[in-house]
N, C-alpha and C positions, 0 to 999 in steps of 0.2 A: 858258777854262773847264777846270779841272783834274779829271781823272777819277781815281777811286780803284780799286784792285784789288778784285775781288769777295771778300767774306768767306768764301764757300763757292763751289766751282765754279771755272771754268765746266764744264758738262757738254755735250758734243756729243750731242744726243739723236737723234730720228728724222731720218734723212737719206735722201732719195730722189735720183734722178738730177738733179733740178732744184731741190730745196729742202733746207733744214736748219733744225733748231730748236736753239738754243743757250741753255742755262739758266744762271742765276747768281743769287747772293744779294747784296743790298746791306747796308744797316745803317739804324739810326735815329739821328736828331739832333734837338736842340731849340734854339730861340732864344727867350729870355724865356719859358721853360716851354711854348712852343708847338712841336709837332712839325713838322719840315720834311718835304716829300714827297721820295721817293727814286725816281730814274729811272735806267735803264740805257742805255748807248750802245755801239754796236758798229760797227766798220768792217772791211771785208774786200776782198781782191783775189785774182785768180788768181795762182798761183805764177809768179814771173818778171816780172809786170807791176809798174809803178810807181804807177799811179793807184789810190787807195782809193775804194771806194763806202762811204758812211756811212748807217747805218740810221736810221730815225726813232726817237725815244726810246721805250723800252718801260717799262712800270710795274713797279716793285718793290712788290709788293702787301703791305701790312701785315696783311691777313687770311690771308696764306700765308707768314708769317715773312719778309717782305721779299724774297721770291723773284720772279723774272720770267723770261720766255722771249722771246728775240729770234728773229724769223722772217726767214730769208733765202730769196729766190726768184730765179728767172731764172738759176740756176746751170747749169753744163755737166756732163754725165754723166762719172763716173769721172775727176774732175779734182781736183787739189789746190788748196786755197785757204788763204791766210794770213789771220788775223784778230786783232783786238785788242778787248777788252771791258772795261768798267768801269762805275762808277756815279757819280752826282753828286746833290747836294741842290738843291731848288728850293722857293720859297714859292708857286709858281703851281700851278694845277690841271693835270691831265694833258692836257685838251683844249687848253690854252694852252702846253703845254711845247714848247720848241724846243731844239735843240742846235746850237751853233756849234762848228766845228772848234776844238779846244782842245789842251790839254796831255795827250798820251797816254803820257807816260813811265812812269807808274805803273799803266797798264792791263795786263791779262793778255794776253800774246802767245802765240799757238799756231797750229796749222794742222789741217786735216781734209781728208778726201777724200770726194767725193760717191759715191753708189751707182752701180752699173753697170746699164745697161738692156740689156746683152747677155746673153741667156738661156744662152749657152754659157760665160760667164766664170766661172772657178773663184773660190771665196771662201775666205778664211781667217777662222775665228771662234774666239775664246777664250770658253769657257764655264766657269762655276763657281757656287758658292753658299756660304752659311753663313760669314759673316765675323764671328767672335766678338770683342767688345771688352767687357771687364768694367768696369762703372761702379759704384762704391760711394761711400760718404761719404768715402773716402780719396782719391777721384779716379779717373782712368782708368788701368787697368793693361794691360799687354801691348800698348801702342800700337805700338812698333817691330816686334814680331814679326808683328802682323797686316798692317802696311803693306808688309812685305818681299815678300809675294806679288806685290803690284802693282809693286814695284820690279823684280822679275824679268820681269813681263810687259812693262813699258816697255823693258827691256833687249833684248827681241826685236823691237822696232819698227825695221824697216829699209826703206829705200825700195824695194829690189828684192824684198822679201818682206813686204809690208804686212799688218797685221791689219785686216781690213775691218769687223769688228764685235766688241763684247764683249756677251755675254749673261749677266746676273746673275739667277740662277734662284731667288731667295728667301733670306730670312733675311739681308738686307743689314744689318739691325740686330738686336740681341738686347734687346728692350725688357724682357724678364723674365730677365735674366742670372742672377739669384740666386733665381729662382722666386718665393717669397712674400716675400722680403726686398727692399724698395725697388723694386718694379716700377713702370714708367712707367704713369701713368694720365691725367694732364692733357695737353692738347695741347702745353703748353710743355715738359713732360717729353719728349715724343716729338720735338719740334723740337730740343731740346738734344742728344738722342741722335743725330739725323741730322747736326747740325752737327759733332759730334765725329767721327763715322765718315766722312762725306764731306769733312771738312776736313783730313784727313791728307795729307801732301805727295805721296806717290807715287800714291795713288788719284786725286788731283786731276789730276796730270800725265797719267795714262792717260786719264781720262774727258774731258780737254780736247782730246785728239787723235783719239780713236777713237769712232765712233758707238756709244753704249751703250744697251742696252735692258734693262728690268727687269720682273720680276714679283715678287709677294710670297708669303711662306709664313707659318707660324704665328707666328714670333718677331717679326714686325712688329706683332703684336697681343698674343698670349699663347700659351704652350706648348700645342700640340695643339688650337688653336682649331678649331671651337667646342665641343669636348668639355668638358663640365663648366662651361660658361659660365653665370654667374649672371645674374639680371635686371639687376643693376647693371652688370655687364660689357657687356651688350648695349645698355643705355641710355646709358652714359657712356664706358666704355673704348673700345668699338668705334668710335663716331663720332669720337672724338679721334684714334685710331690711323689711321683712314682719311683724316681731314683732313690729317694730317701726311704720309701716304703720297702723297696727291694732290699736295701741294706739292713733295715731294722726289723722287718716283719716277715718278708717272703723268704729270705736267704736260709733260714733254719727250718723251713717247711719241707714237705716231701716233693715240692714242685720240681726240683732239679734232681736228676739221677746221680748215683754215686758210682764212680769208676776208679779203682785203685786208690781208695780212701780219699778221693777228691770229688768235689762237685764238678759236673761237666755241663757244657752248653749254656744257653741263655734262656730265660723264661719266654715262652710263646704265649702264655696266658697266666692268669692269677689263680684260677681254681685248681683244686687238687683233691686227692682222696687218700684214706689210710684205714687200717683195721687194728682192732685191739680187743681181745677176748670175744664177747658176744656181740660186739658192735662194729659195723662198717660206717664210716663217716665220709660224706662228700661235702667239702667246704667250697661253697659257691662264691663267685664274684658277681654280685648283683648291682654293682655301681659303675664300673668302668666300661662295661659292654652294653649298657642300656642306650636305647635310642628313644628320644622323646618325639612323639608325633601323634596324629589323630588315628583313632581306631586300630586297625590291624597293623599299621605302620609302627606302633609303639612296641618296644620289646625291653625286657629287663635283663635278659641274658642272650648271648649269641646263639645261633643255631648249632654251632659246634659244641658249645657247652651243654645245650639242651640234649643233643644226641649222646654226649658222654654221660650225662646224668641219667638218661633213660637206660642206656646200656648197663650202667652200674646198678640201677634199681632192679634190673631183670637178670642179674648174673647168677642167681640161684645159690648164693653163698650160705644161706641158712641163718644169717645173722640179723640182728635188729638194724634197720636202715635209719641212720641219723642224717638229715639234710640240714647243714649249717648255712644260714642265710642271714645277712646283716639286717634286712628289713622283714617284718612279719609276713608270713604266708597266709595265715588266718589266726584269729578272727579279724575282720576288717575294722580299721579305724573309720568312724563315720563322718569325720570332718573332711575338709578339702585336703588336709595333709595326707589323707589316705591314698591319694593319687600317687604318692611317692613310694608306696608299698606294692606288694604283689597284686593287691586289689585294684591298682591303677593300670595294670597290664593284664587285662582279663583274657586276651587271646592266648597268651602263653600259659597262664594259670589253668585255663580250661584244657589246653593241650596236655599239660602234665597230669592233671587230675583224671582226664580221660584215659591216659596211658596207664596210670596206676589202677584205675577201675577195670579197664579191659583185661589186664593181666593179673588182677587180684593180688597185688603185691602187698605183703604185710609181714611184720608191722613196720610202718613208716612214721618217723617222728621228725617234725620240723623244729629246729632250734634257731631263735633269732633274738634281736635286741632292738636298739634304735629309739624306742618311743618313750624312754625315761619312766617306764612303769613295767611291772612284772605280773604275768598271769599265765594260765594254761587253759586249754580247751580240747575238746574232741570233735572231730568232723565225721559224720556218718552218711554213707551213700544210701540210695534207695534200696540197694541190695544188701545192706548191712555191713559193708566194708568200713572199717574205722581207721582214721588217721589222727595224729596227735600233734599239738603245738605247744611249745614252751617258749615264752617270751621273757627275757631277763635283762632288765635295764633300770636304772643306771648304776654302775659301780659307784659313781659319785656325781651328783648334780647339786649345786649349792642352795636350791630352794624348790618349793613345790609349784612355783609359778610356771605356767605353760606345760605342766605335767598332766596328761589325760587321766580322767577319772573313769569309773566303771561305765557311766552313761555314754561315754565317747566310743565305746567298743561295741561291735555286734554281739548281742546276747544270745542265750539259748533260744532255739527256734529260728534263728537267722538262716537264710538260704544263700548258698554259693553255687554258681553255675559250674558244673563239672564236665561240660561239653558232652562227649559221647557217653560218659558214665552217668549222665543225668545230674540232677541237683543234689548237693550235699547239705546236711543240716548241722548247725553248730549245737553241741550238747556239752553239758557238764563244765561250763565255763567257771573258772575259779574266781575268788576274790581278786581285785586289782590292788597290787601293792605299789604305793606311790613314793615311798621314801627310798633313799639310796640302799642298794641291796645286791646280793648275789644269790644264785640258785645252785643247789647241790642235787644232782640226779643219781639215783641208784638204779641201774639198768640190769635186768636179767632177761633171759629168753622169754619169760612169761609175763613180766610186768615192768612198769615204769613208776618209780617212787620219787616224788618231787618235794623238796624242802627249800623254802626261801628264808634267807637270813638278812637282818639289817646290817648296815655298815659296821656297827659295833658288835656284831655276832649274835644278836638276839634272834631266836627262831620265831618267824612270823606265821608259819603254817602249823597250826595245832588243831586237828591232827595233820599228819602228812597227807599230801594229795597222791592218790594211787590210781593208776589206770592199768587194768589187766588187758593183755594183748589177746 
């Protein structure tokens, strides 16, 4: 049986010390005007071993643009595995599907490393957001410039200095790249956008090797969502955008549980959490649960998500707490656009800061994107509790127009209301990097090391930014 290379992917998604989820897209085919069913197949082995283990077939679902997720279990912690993945057609039902070892020559070949269960193990994480790709009736523009960022990240993959995770913090697509001209509205529009963006060669190469986690921001739906959303937007646009988001971003996350090597249930929310080495990560949804309103009526996350976030912060794991949020937690953007960030939802920010201060939770690092500029800062309470912020954006933006400069952000000495914990002061704010870039974090239980690299791989932080916990 001959396997074909995935049309999009593979993406190594949520990976624990003993499991991994690997996502891929197949294709459609017809015989005598009747559609064939499409199934994926994957085989894997520990690095250095000769014998392959072969997965059961997994369904490439036509309801989700022919995408599917292979589930690997029984893996060893912090171990490198080689794998091959592809798809094939069948006229049988899924319950009857079988896969006999066949021709793997056209399958995609790659490798990945499982997560570490050692709470003291340092982790290296690449973070970023906002990958612009203009799509018009003339076709896709700026393709090569956007993918060069991921070429540079792949160039940093080394066996002795691995990248353990990639965190994509929103605006993986720009469904509204020309605002009111040609916005994506149908589910097929969104599918096509994802196929273009995730189908480029270097981002595919990166995501096929490193565990990649994602959350969404407004451009997966519509600029500044849900501000000025019409009834038609809520009834048609939003469900279509979320369906495509589930197929291409959420499906390979830890959001759905694994049972008998299959994903079970349906998503009840978009936020999730995971752990790896010395890091606990809570990936928030700060876009689809927000409510726009005056004063205390405004919220950026639901109370259910806030409760889950608080419980996670206070679970006593002993790991560094990383809160991934698509929009910055601090320092505030001083323009009117700052109302779209956590600074525009002061009641909930005060609630969260007050909780962290009351229980003296440390260390806590907020990771975010959105603003098309990169910087970092420290936030210090009146009692000396320190929080940290790393903002990384944009993976690619075609110009410096509308990119904020240092003067647009709250600087050292700026004050943020922490509710019951009193006021916090912004300290040690870094230089603001305005060109397309990505950020590489080296995290240990004792410190956070930050390096920012340009789209073409030039290191912009000389020396590295270091915060001691």
